[in-house]
Steps between C-alpha positions, in 0.01 A plus 500: 500500500364702790513493873493687831720504809436627851789598725537609864786708635557616853766767485713604798741802505871427448761771501865542430679518837751742356258775407367566848135483387213377716255259337313362798243779511369411154298203620423199277348475154285224351466482117245266344538488121306320226682473176307431172694397194446359155697376201352482150668345197504743208709256297682172575803696620362825634271554802322804635516532881291706746539551870322719759457493874250585770674609826382533858750688720462537878733673740448425872660504847661837438665607824511876434248619237607806298470637149721221365362193685146425615268199537322490166380296202527543122364277230446500123634398161872534425681570172428306180780313311473394136776309323620269227668165555703337225568128486851439364534128583215273624588124509185360673566125511789310654837659582525849360503873555271799509609859441275802531556875467250765603440874523222690674369848571339598834236775494398726795144376560527487881470794736845649559655739749319835552824678589865436587506323839854630555427863397459813709130435559552143629519585868178698507260313263383143568630269226626150443823346364305243295291537185289259304676610177820683411346775283749447214569272202773239517629216283653160576705249300552136587646169394416150627673168429400150611670161461343156532729188509550180695582711805232472772420867468397725215736792538465860382646847509312827451599865505303821490582872476243772574549875460275807514444694180330805660444653840164556666322839509638548850856420391532137608722264298559146638847359486609240245482131600702208360453141615638152434300196613605130514221241469470128576184291462499136604387280207336232715224580750564471875139380527244459231501808262701717745837631381751703706650814344793695639617851410785728597492866384783752494360852467650850493271803548642843430372802706178677410504867408272795586540804271836367387638448851571162659222400740590396854436137600522353155747279316592146613660169412303180574547122486155344538421128512156349452347152503184402315273198471327461164186293504391399146126467506495413132699565181322841480507621862720507805520652849834639639579563867819696565702653784771757437771607753752788491818289547744796481454872448688827505266802539557871457343671803172384661296263292256209537575127498256209472434130459266448207215250482316439172230275355437505128277321251590462133291367216520463123179638364599491126 
């Protein structure tokens, strides 16, 4: 199976009222991202997965331009992720369950930070607080369970944990991330071949580090909700339209918040 997904995010600054920081001068940020992915069956119970992204990042409407914030554009390939997905249970027909486990390694193929944006040079050298890649190697572990019954919805639960193995040449090490997502897909279409799909994600992000020290404006707790419409073109291909919304969040310092819009196309090529 293979596919691609395009997403649009318009980020606006949000800050913790208790830290006294000012986020309004940072302007707005648009991120357009195309995600390419593939899944190849090595055996009947083991799949090889691949994922990489192309990112277009634009910062605009900056009120006071300085070394930290300017109107500018960056674009290019992000980091590459390769993984293995194991099928533990796969009951395809009628009522039944599906259970998958997976592990993946992300490699630093995208351009990363040129220097520490919070270091001593940060106030005198133009730089950005965004990079196409992280500049380090990380791993992730996941589990996914689905249940089909007489209930009107196919329900599922998935969880993922991601952690850095190394730090970049400039000393950057992203914080660990753990998530739990609840899924519900309606079994009957609302109109011909169109199925609604609801998700709720609980996510904890630990603070990033630069040269072993906790980075400002990082670390958060999120509850995100998203709605999708799956249009099944055929048994081998489908189009998915989705909207994601940050329902509840607790942020450390000044960060960015966004509503996410995505359109993806999936097809089974083998």
